[in-house]
N, C-alpha and C positions, 0 to 999 in steps of 0.2 A: 488471458485465460478467463473464461467465464466461470462463475461460481458453480453453475449447473454441471460443468464438466469435471468437477472434483468428486472423487468417489466417496461414498458415505464412510468407508473405513478410514479415510484420511481426516475426518472431522470429529474425532473422539474428543470429548470435553476435557479429559484429564491429560491429554498429550501436551507436553511443554514444547513451545516453539523456540524460545531463546533463553539466554542466561537469566532473564528476569522472571521466568516461569509464567509467561502469558500463555493462555490456552490458544488453540487454533481459532476458536470462535472469537476470542477477544482480539486476536490479530486481524482477522477478517473485518471485524467491526472498526478497528482503527484504520485499516486500509480504506474502507468505505468513507469514513469521515475525512481522511486525508484527501481523497479524490474530490469530495464535495468542497473542501476548503480550496483546493487548487482551482476548481471551476469558478468559484466565487471570485477568487483573486484574479483570474483571467478576465472575467467580465469587468472587474474594477481596474484592469490594466496595471496591477501592482506586481511588478517583476520580482521584487524582494520576497513577497509572500509566495508567489508562484514557485520561486526557487526553493524556498523553505519546504513547501508541501511536496514538491517534486523529489527532494532528497528523502523526505519521510516515506513517500510512496515507494521509492526504490529500496530503501532499507527494509521495510516490511515485506515487500515482495521477495527479497533475498532470503529473509527469515522463513518465509512460507515455501521456499523452494519452487517458486513459479517464475514465469518469464518476467524479466525486469524491464520496465518501460523506459524509453528514451524520450527526452524532451529537447529536440533539436532547436526549437525556438529560444531555449534558454542556454544552449551550448552544453547540455547534459546528455551524454549518450552512453 
């Protein structure tokens, strides 16, 4: 799901996403960084880091209630 498809009303700054009280904006920022880390690990062919980032991506996506990605190359679906 692209960020552009998220409605503005869903991006309120004070809205808590999880039990640690991260805002929606903070969670989107963390998701963006996790994807960047995953792509770097993929270029470096580091399966351990790719798995770590894939799990972080899936966790954050679940907290944001958006579609959760699968990573069949890592056996994560």
